[in-house]
C-alpha positions as CSV (number, residue, x, y, z in Angstrom):
1,X,109.1,43.9,62.3
2,X,110.0,46.6,59.8
3,X,107.4,49.3,58.8
4,X,104.3,48.1,57.0
5,X,104.4,45.1,58.6
6,X,102.2,45.8,61.3
7,X,99.0,43.8,60.5
8,X,97.2,44.9,64.1
9,X,98.0,48.3,63.4
10,X,96.9,48.0,59.3
11,X,94.0,46.2,60.2
12,X,93.1,49.2,63.0
13,X,93.3,51.9,60.3
14,X,91.1,49.9,58.0
15,X,88.8,49.7,61.0
16,X,88.9,53.4,61.5
17,X,88.3,54.3,57.7
18,X,85.3,52.0,57.3
19,X,83.8,53.2,60.6
20,X,84.2,57.4,59.4
21,X,83.1,56.3,55.6
22,X,79.8,55.0,57.9
23,X,79.3,57.8,60.5
24,X,79.8,60.4,57.5
25,X,76.7,58.6,55.5
26,X,74.7,58.5,58.2
27,X,75.1,62.2,58.5
28,X,74.3,62.4,55.1
29,X,77.7,63.1,53.5
30,X,78.3,61.5,50.0
31,X,81.6,59.6,50.7
32,X,83.9,58.1,47.8
33,X,87.1,56.0,49.0
34,X,90.3,57.5,47.3
35,X,91.9,55.7,44.9
36,X,95.7,54.3,45.5
37,X,97.8,57.5,44.0
38,X,95.3,59.8,46.3
39,X,95.8,57.8,49.1
40,X,100.0,58.4,48.3
41,X,98.8,62.3,48.6
42,X,96.9,61.7,52.3
43,X,93.7,61.6,51.3
44,X,91.1,58.8,52.1
45,X,87.8,59.9,51.0
46,X,86.0,62.7,49.1
47,X,83.1,63.8,50.9
48,X,79.9,66.2,49.5
49,X,77.2,67.7,51.3
50,X,75.1,70.5,50.6
51,X,77.6,72.3,47.7
52,X,80.5,71.1,50.8
53,X,83.5,69.2,49.1
54,X,86.2,68.1,51.2
55,X,88.7,65.3,51.2
56,X,89.7,63.8,54.7
57,X,92.8,61.7,56.1
58,X,91.8,59.5,58.8
59,X,93.7,58.5,61.3
60,X,92.9,55.6,63.6
61,X,93.5,55.4,67.8
62,X,97.1,55.3,68.3
63,X,99.1,53.8,71.2
64,X,101.6,55.8,72.8
65,X,104.1,52.7,71.7
66,X,103.5,50.2,70.0
67,X,104.1,48.1,72.7
68,X,101.3,49.3,74.7
69,X,97.9,47.3,74.7
70,X,95.9,50.4,75.1
71,X,95.0,53.5,73.5
72,X,96.1,57.2,73.8
73,X,93.4,59.3,75.6
74,X,94.1,63.1,75.1
75,X,96.8,63.3,73.2
76,X,97.3,62.9,69.5
77,X,100.3,61.7,67.3
78,X,101.4,63.8,64.2
79,X,103.6,63.2,62.1
80,X,105.7,66.1,60.6
81,X,107.8,64.4,58.4
82,X,108.1,60.4,57.1
83,X,110.3,57.4,57.2
84,X,112.4,59.0,54.6
85,X,112.1,62.5,55.9
86,X,109.7,63.8,53.5
87,X,106.7,66.2,54.6
88,X,104.3,63.8,56.9
89,X,100.6,63.8,56.3
90,X,100.2,67.1,58.2
91,X,101.2,68.3,55.2
92,X,99.7,66.1,52.6
93,X,96.7,67.5,50.0
94,X,94.2,66.7,52.1
95,X,91.8,69.4,53.1
96,X,90.8,67.8,56.7
97,X,91.9,65.1,59.1
98,X,89.6,63.2,61.1
99,X,91.1,61.8,64.3
100,X,89.3,58.6,65.3
101,X,89.4,59.5,69.4
102,X,87.4,58.0,72.5
103,X,84.2,59.9,71.8
104,X,83.9,59.6,67.8
105,X,86.0,61.4,65.3
106,X,87.2,64.9,65.6
107,X,87.7,66.4,62.5
108,X,89.7,69.6,61.9
109,X,91.1,71.3,58.5
110,X,94.4,70.5,58.1
111,X,95.7,73.8,57.4
112,X,94.6,74.8,61.1
113,X,96.2,71.9,62.3
114,X,99.5,72.4,60.7
115,X,99.1,76.2,62.3
116,X,98.5,75.1,65.4
117,X,101.2,72.8,65.4
118,X,103.9,75.1,63.9
119,X,102.8,77.6,66.6
120,X,103.1,75.2,69.7
121,X,106.0,73.1,68.7
122,X,109.7,74.0,67.4
123,X,109.9,72.2,64.6
124,X,113.4,73.0,63.6
125,X,114.8,72.0,67.4
126,X,118.0,70.3,67.0
127,X,118.0,66.6,67.7
128,X,119.4,66.7,70.8
129,X,116.3,68.6,72.0
130,X,113.9,65.7,71.0
131,X,111.8,63.8,72.9
132,X,114.1,60.2,73.4
133,X,111.2,58.6,74.7
134,X,107.4,58.6,73.2
135,X,105.9,59.8,76.7
136,X,108.1,62.8,76.5
137,X,107.4,63.7,73.5
138,X,104.2,66.5,74.5
139,X,104.8,69.1,72.0
140,X,108.3,67.7,71.2
141,X,109.8,66.4,68.4
142,X,110.4,62.5,68.3
143,X,111.8,59.9,66.2
144,X,111.5,56.0,66.7
145,X,115.0,55.5,66.2
146,X,114.9,52.1,65.4
147,X,112.3,52.3,63.0
148,X,112.7,51.8,59.1
149,X,115.8,49.4,60.0
150,X,117.4,52.6,62.7
151,X,117.3,54.5,59.4
152,X,113.8,56.4,59.9
153,X,113.9,60.2,59.4
154,X,110.6,60.5,61.2
155,X,109.6,63.3,63.0
156,X,106.6,63.0,65.1
157,X,104.9,65.2,68.2
158,X,102.2,64.7,70.4
159,X,99.3,67.4,70.6
160,X,96.7,67.6,73.7
161,X,93.0,67.5,72.4
162,X,91.7,69.8,74.5
163,X,94.6,72.7,73.7
164,X,93.5,71.8,70.0
165,X,89.8,72.1,70.4
166,X,90.5,75.4,72.4
167,X,92.3,77.0,69.5
168,X,90.8,75.7,66.6
169,X,87.6,74.7,64.5
170,X,86.5,71.2,64.7
171,X,83.6,69.3,64.3
172,X,82.9,65.7,66.5
173,X,81.1,63.3,64.5
């Protein structure tokens, strides 16, 4: 199955985005969905409240592997580089990232998240040091070598939610 054809994953992403918008509106935020050009910059929503304006890229709950039936708990997938090798969503133009977790949405500054990842993971590690299975990607670079017809240049890593929460400012909604 080619990247982008995974209907279940796309549906889950859309559901998380809709829920995020509803939750933020219930907390008094004015929410505007991004247009297609803004989405290419990793922005899903523009939020405003009390003279504060932020942009958010919403991340749906993820599985350790696409073959798993259940969602990850306690860990987050972070995209360092996308399939073409370009900077991943960690380096997008959004100001914040909202992770859909079992406890709600964990909202963090994108720059703080990038700093956390850069301090915990060797982003320049040679590929022979990378995790070869998703379960081993905890603070280690990982690539789904089969993705995009075996031509993927993606780079991802798993980070622990509690570690993240202990080191950077966050908001649960």
